[in-house]
C-alpha positions as CSV (number, residue, x, y, z in Angstrom):
1,M,0.0,0.0,0.0
2,T,1.3,3.5,-0.9
3,I,0.2,6.9,0.3
4,S,0.5,10.3,-1.5
5,L,2.8,12.9,-0.1
6,P,0.0,15.4,0.8
7,R,-1.9,12.6,2.7
8,L,1.2,11.5,4.6
9,T,2.1,15.0,5.5
10,L,-1.4,15.6,6.9
11,M,-1.3,12.3,8.8
12,L,2.1,13.1,10.4
13,A,1.0,16.7,11.2
14,M,-2.1,15.3,13.0
15,L,0.2,12.9,14.9
16,V,2.6,15.6,15.9
17,A,-0.2,17.8,17.1
18,V,-0.9,15.4,20.0
19,T,2.0,17.0,21.9
20,P,1.0,20.7,21.8
21,L,-2.6,19.8,22.3
22,A,-1.8,17.7,25.4
23,I,0.4,20.4,26.9
24,D,-1.4,23.7,26.0
25,M,-5.1,22.8,25.8
26,Y,-5.7,22.5,29.5
27,L,-3.7,25.6,30.6
28,P,-6.8,27.9,30.7
29,A,-8.6,25.4,32.9
30,M,-5.8,25.0,35.6
31,Q,-7.3,27.5,38.0
32,L,-10.7,25.7,37.9
33,M,-8.9,22.3,38.2
34,A,-7.0,23.5,41.3
35,T,-10.3,24.5,42.9
36,D,-12.1,21.2,42.0
37,L,-9.1,19.1,43.1
38,D,-8.7,21.1,46.3
39,A,-5.0,21.8,45.6
40,P,-2.8,24.9,45.0
41,I,-2.6,25.9,41.3
42,H,1.2,25.4,41.3
43,H,0.7,21.7,42.3
44,V,-1.6,21.3,39.3
45,E,1.0,23.1,37.1
46,L,3.4,20.4,38.2
47,S,1.6,18.1,35.8
48,I,3.3,19.9,32.9
49,S,6.7,18.8,34.3
50,G,5.3,15.3,34.7
51,Y,4.2,15.4,31.0
52,L,7.6,16.6,29.8
53,F,9.4,13.9,31.8
54,G,7.1,11.1,30.5
55,F,7.4,12.4,27.0
56,A,11.2,12.2,27.2
57,L,11.0,8.6,28.4
58,G,8.4,7.9,25.6
59,Q,10.8,9.1,22.9
60,I,13.5,6.7,24.1
61,A,11.1,3.8,24.3
62,G,9.3,4.7,21.1
63,G,12.5,4.7,19.1
64,T,13.6,1.3,20.4
65,L,10.1,-0.3,19.9
66,S,9.7,1.0,16.4
67,D,13.1,-0.3,15.3
68,R,12.2,-3.7,16.7
69,W,8.5,-4.0,15.8
70,G,8.0,-1.4,13.0
71,R,6.6,2.2,12.9
72,K,2.9,1.4,12.8
73,P,2.8,-0.9,15.9
74,A,4.8,1.6,17.9
75,V,2.5,4.5,16.9
76,T,-0.6,2.4,17.6
77,L,0.7,1.4,21.1
78,G,1.6,4.9,21.9
79,L,-1.7,6.4,20.9
80,L,-3.6,3.6,22.7
81,I,-1.8,4.4,25.9
82,F,-2.4,8.1,25.4
83,S,-6.1,7.6,24.8
84,V,-6.7,5.3,27.7
85,T,-4.9,7.5,30.2
86,S,-6.7,10.6,28.8
87,L,-10.0,8.9,29.5
88,A,-8.8,8.1,33.1
89,L,-7.8,11.7,33.5
90,M,-11.5,12.7,33.2
91,Y,-12.2,11.0,36.5
92,V,-9.3,12.1,38.7
93,E,-10.2,13.3,42.2
94,S,-6.8,14.3,43.5
95,V,-3.7,16.1,42.2
96,D,-1.6,13.0,42.9
97,A,-3.7,11.0,40.5
98,L,-3.4,13.8,37.9
99,L,0.4,13.8,38.1
100,V,0.7,10.0,37.8
101,L,-1.7,9.8,34.9
102,R,-0.1,12.7,33.0
103,V,3.3,10.9,33.1
104,F,1.7,7.8,31.6
105,Q,-0.2,9.9,29.1
106,A,3.0,11.5,28.0
107,L,4.8,8.2,27.8
108,G,2.2,7.1,25.2
109,G,2.5,10.4,23.4
110,G,6.3,10.2,23.2
111,I,6.2,6.6,21.9
112,A,3.8,7.7,19.1
113,V,5.1,11.1,18.2
114,V,8.8,10.2,18.0
115,N,8.1,8.0,15.0
116,S,6.8,10.9,12.8
117,S,10.3,12.1,11.8
118,A,11.5,8.5,11.5
119,I,8.7,7.7,9.0
120,V,9.7,10.8,6.9
121,R,13.3,9.7,6.9
122,D,12.3,6.1,5.9
123,L,10.2,7.3,2.9
124,Y,11.7,10.5,1.6
125,S,14.9,12.4,1.0
126,G,16.0,15.8,-0.4
127,K,13.4,18.4,-1.1
128,E,10.4,16.1,-0.4
129,M,11.8,15.3,3.1
130,A,12.4,19.0,3.8
131,R,8.8,19.8,2.7
132,V,7.2,17.3,5.0
133,L,9.4,18.3,8.0
134,S,8.7,21.9,7.4
135,M,4.9,21.2,7.5
136,I,5.4,19.3,10.7
137,A,7.4,22.2,12.2
138,M,4.6,24.6,11.1
139,V,2.0,22.5,13.0
140,M,4.2,22.6,16.1
141,L,3.8,26.4,16.0
142,I,0.2,26.6,15.0
143,A,-1.2,24.0,17.4
144,P,-0.1,26.0,20.5
145,L,-2.1,28.9,19.2
146,V,-5.3,26.9,18.7
147,A,-5.0,24.6,21.8
148,P,-5.6,27.2,24.5
149,L,-8.4,28.8,22.6
150,L,-10.2,25.4,22.3
151,G,-9.4,24.6,25.9
152,A,-10.9,27.9,27.1
153,L,-14.0,27.3,25.1
154,V,-14.5,23.8,26.3
155,T,-13.9,24.8,29.9
156,E,-16.5,27.5,29.9
157,T,-19.1,25.5,28.1
158,L,-18.6,21.8,29.1
159,G,-16.1,21.8,31.9
160,W,-12.4,21.0,32.2
161,R,-12.8,17.2,32.3
162,V,-14.2,17.2,28.7
163,I,-10.7,18.5,27.6
164,F,-9.3,15.1,28.3
165,L,-12.2,13.4,26.6
166,I,-11.4,15.4,23.5
167,L,-7.7,14.4,23.7
168,A,-8.7,10.7,24.0
169,V,-11.1,10.9,21.0
170,Y,-8.5,12.8,18.9
171,A,-5.7,10.3,19.6
172,G,-8.1,7.4,18.9
173,L,-9.2,8.8,15.6
174,V,-5.6,9.6,14.6
175,G,-4.6,6.0,15.5
176,V,-7.4,4.4,13.5
177,V,-6.7,6.6,10.4
178,F,-3.0,6.0,10.8
179,V,-3.3,2.2,10.8
180,W,-5.7,2.4,7.8
181,M,-3.8,4.8,5.6
182,V,-0.1,4.8,6.4
183,P,2.1,1.9,5.2
184,E,4.8,0.3,7.3
185,S,8.0,2.1,6.3
186,R,10.7,0.4,8.3
187,A,12.1,-3.1,8.2
188,R,13.1,-4.6,11.6
189,L,16.7,-3.9,12.6
190,T,19.2,-6.6,13.0
191,D,21.2,-6.9,16.3
192,G,24.2,-5.4,14.6
193,E,22.1,-2.4,13.4
194,R,20.8,-1.9,16.9
195,L,24.3,-1.9,18.3
196,R,25.3,0.7,15.8
197,M,22.3,2.8,16.7
198,F,23.3,2.9,20.4
199,A,26.9,3.6,19.4
200,A,25.6,6.6,17.4
201,Y,23.8,7.9,20.5
202,L,27.0,7.5,22.5
203,H,29.0,9.3,19.8
204,V,26.7,12.3,20.0
205,F,26.9,12.5,23.8
206,R,30.7,12.4,23.6
207,H,31.0,15.2,21.1
208,R,31.7,18.3,23.3
209,V,30.9,21.0,20.8
210,A,27.7,19.3,19.6
211,M,26.6,18.8,23.2
212,T,27.3,22.5,23.9
213,Y,24.7,23.3,21.2
214,V,22.3,20.8,22.8
215,L,22.8,22.5,26.1
216,V,22.2,25.9,24.6
217,L,19.0,24.8,23.0
218,S,17.8,22.9,26.1
219,F,18.5,25.8,28.5
220,S,16.6,28.2,26.2
221,F,13.6,25.8,25.8
222,S,13.7,25.1,29.5
223,G,13.1,28.8,30.1
224,M,10.1,28.6,27.9
225,F,8.8,25.5,29.7
226,A,9.2,27.4,33.0
227,F,7.0,30.1,31.5
228,I,4.4,27.5,30.3
229,T,4.4,25.8,33.7
230,A,4.0,29.1,35.6
231,A,1.7,30.9,33.1
232,P,-1.6,29.7,34.5
233,F,-0.6,31.0,38.0
234,A,0.9,34.3,36.6
235,Y,-2.0,35.2,34.4
236,L,-5.1,33.5,35.8
237,E,-4.4,33.8,39.6
238,Y,-1.8,36.6,40.1
239,F,-3.2,39.1,37.4
240,E,-6.7,37.6,37.6
241,V,-7.3,37.6,33.8
242,S,-10.3,35.6,32.5
243,P,-9.8,32.2,31.0
244,S,-11.1,33.6,27.7
245,L,-8.3,36.2,27.7
246,F,-5.6,33.7,28.7
247,P,-5.3,32.1,25.2
248,V,-4.7,35.6,23.6
249,L,-1.9,36.4,26.0
250,F,-0.4,33.0,25.6
251,G,-0.7,33.0,21.8
252,A,1.1,36.3,21.6
253,N,4.3,34.5,22.5
254,I,3.8,32.0,19.7
255,I,3.2,34.7,17.1
256,T,6.3,36.5,18.3
257,M,8.3,33.3,17.9
258,M,7.0,32.8,14.4
259,L,7.9,36.4,13.5
260,C,11.4,35.9,14.9
261,G,11.7,32.7,12.9
262,R,10.9,34.7,9.7
263,I,13.4,37.3,10.6
264,N,16.0,34.6,11.2
265,M,15.4,33.1,7.7
266,R,16.0,36.5,6.1
267,L,19.1,37.4,8.2
268,L,20.8,34.1,7.4
269,N,21.4,35.5,3.9
270,R,23.8,38.0,5.5
271,Y,24.9,36.7,8.9
272,G,26.2,33.4,10.1
273,P,24.0,31.1,12.3
274,N,26.1,31.6,15.4
275,C,25.8,35.4,15.1
276,L,22.0,35.0,15.1
277,L,22.1,32.4,17.8
278,L,24.1,34.8,20.0
279,A,21.6,37.6,19.2
280,G,18.7,35.4,20.2
281,L,20.3,34.3,23.4
282,S,21.2,37.9,24.3
283,L,17.6,39.0,23.6
284,Q,16.3,36.1,25.8
285,S,18.7,37.0,28.6
286,I,17.8,40.7,28.5
287,A,14.1,39.8,28.6
288,G,14.8,37.4,31.5
289,V,16.5,40.1,33.5
290,G,13.7,42.5,32.7
291,L,11.2,39.9,34.0
292,V,13.2,39.7,37.3
293,L,13.1,43.5,37.7
294,A,9.5,43.7,36.7
295,S,8.5,41.1,39.2
296,L,10.5,42.8,42.0
297,W,9.0,46.2,41.2
298,D,5.5,44.7,40.8
299,A,5.1,45.9,37.2
300,G,1.8,45.7,35.5
301,L,0.4,43.0,33.3
302,G,1.3,44.8,30.1
303,M,5.0,44.9,30.9
304,V,5.1,41.2,31.9
305,V,3.3,40.1,28.8
306,V,5.7,42.1,26.5
307,L,8.8,40.7,28.3
308,N,7.4,37.1,28.0
309,M,6.7,37.7,24.3
310,L,10.4,38.7,23.8
311,F,11.7,35.8,25.9
312,V,9.7,33.1,24.2
313,G,9.8,34.8,20.8
314,S,13.7,34.8,20.9
315,L,13.5,31.0,20.3
316,G,12.7,31.9,16.7
317,L,16.4,33.0,16.5
318,I,17.7,30.2,18.7
319,A,16.1,26.9,17.8
320,A,17.0,26.5,14.2
321,N,20.5,27.8,14.6
322,A,21.4,25.7,17.6
323,T,19.9,22.6,16.0
324,M,21.9,23.4,12.8
325,G,25.1,23.7,14.9
326,C,24.6,20.3,16.5
327,L,23.6,18.4,13.3
328,H,26.5,19.9,11.4
329,F,28.8,17.3,13.1
330,F,26.6,14.3,12.3
331,P,25.6,14.3,8.6
332,E,25.3,10.5,8.6
333,M,23.5,10.2,12.0
334,S,21.2,13.2,12.2
335,A,18.4,11.1,13.5
336,S,20.4,10.0,16.5
337,A,21.5,13.6,17.1
338,N,17.8,14.8,16.9
339,A,16.8,12.1,19.4
340,V,19.5,13.3,21.9
341,I,18.3,16.9,21.5
342,G,14.7,15.9,22.2
343,V,15.5,13.8,25.2
344,V,17.8,16.3,26.8
345,E,15.5,19.2,26.0
346,F,12.4,17.6,27.6
347,C,14.2,16.2,30.6
348,M,15.7,19.6,31.4
349,G,12.3,21.2,30.9
350,A,10.7,18.8,33.4
351,L,13.5,19.5,35.9
352,V,13.1,23.3,35.6
353,G,9.4,23.0,36.1
354,L,10.0,21.0,39.3
355,I,12.5,23.7,40.5
356,W,9.9,26.4,39.9
357,T,7.3,24.6,42.0
358,Q,9.7,24.2,44.9
359,L,10.6,27.9,44.8
360,H,7.0,29.1,44.3
361,D,6.0,31.7,46.8
362,Y,2.8,33.2,45.2
363,T,4.7,36.0,43.5
364,L,6.2,36.3,40.0
365,V,9.8,36.4,41.3
366,P,10.5,32.6,41.2
367,M,9.2,32.3,37.6
368,A,11.3,35.3,36.5
369,V,14.4,34.1,38.3
370,V,14.2,30.6,36.8
371,M,13.5,31.9,33.3
372,A,16.4,34.4,33.5
373,T,18.7,31.7,34.9
374,C,17.9,29.4,32.0
375,A,18.6,32.1,29.5
376,G,21.8,33.1,31.2
377,L,23.1,29.5,31.3
378,G,22.2,29.1,27.6
379,L,24.2,32.3,26.7
380,L,27.2,31.2,28.9
381,S,27.2,27.8,27.3
382,L,27.5,29.3,23.8
383,L,30.2,31.7,24.9
384,S,32.1,28.8,26.5
385,M,32.5,27.3,23.1
386,R,35.5,29.5,22.6
387,Q,37.3,27.4,25.2
388,I,35.9,24.1,24.0
389,S,36.7,24.7,20.3
390,P,38.9,27.8,19.8
391,H,39.9,26.7,16.3
392,S,37.0,25.3,14.5
393,D,37.6,23.5,11.2
394,N,34.4,25.1,9.8
395,E,34.2,28.8,10.0
396,S,30.4,28.9,9.9
397,I,30.2,27.3,13.3
398,S,32.9,29.5,14.9
399,L,31.8,32.4,17.2
400,K,34.8,34.3,15.9
401,T,33.0,35.0,12.6
402,C,29.4,36.2,12.5
403,V,29.0,37.8,9.1
404,K,28.9,35.4,6.1
405,R,31.6,35.9,3.5
């Protein structure tokens, strides 16, 4: 059985959308969830860290399972786990049950979603592969815009528990259509191929410069995950905005990120990727320091929203350039390098969310400090590359040269 490129692109985009829907759709409902579960809102927000941790584990398990059984069985298993736990989440009566089930929900999501890029690599190359991956990347930006709006609408009309019903039905439908339409794209690996795969992971972890790029990206994204974790408290509880306004404030960050991404594409014609990466990290660090000062001086909602937009939006300058810097060293094992980036990124994001909940004191200061610290560590990691690799063989990845020649 074969499938056309547009249909496969649509199917993989629907599969990838599981992640932003699961993370962002219930954000506007967190204040109501905290009331119903008789728990502080920052305990409910901890479920985001639980999801990130479970998703990282799911990516590791999903890659191994798909290489052993094939892509379709792994995706089917992952979506089944996601759907069943989503249904169970409808009936939680305590925050502890919420946290445990979110980890298992994310485990299923990770097992399923990690296979999207693997299927693209199995079936396509060159421009077709780039086209499909670009569409998937677009979904990863558009879905966070739609998810909070849908979540706010469902919460106000049907109640927050229906959000998890929608997630269960969505994953179930994606699974059924996926099994029906998408052909198996990967032959099972031999034992020797599995050993080479794990050796590739080890090679990536041992490469100091590449791992520096991974740390840069992970620190920067962890700052964003800290914002996502704290956003329901900051906007819904601290500033007391309505659940219907929350998606607008949250979506402003995604729009800024998309705008910075477009600017990055244009500036790459003139400047090297490290120059733009440095600019993005500097902007993020400045926004982080500004958030600390704004939280200490009790600035208004408008100032905090603008600084959050700059902080999250700067990832449009950071993500592509940091990923490019890492993958430059692994032209023959880019899949393994991407897997390492994903696992480190989500594990660090989960850890940062845990740190924020421990520091939470019902002010904006802990959120701002954690975000600023992540941005600062990302910037310091990039600057440390001078000591790690002062004489790069490739000028385009050296911090000494920003402007393209």
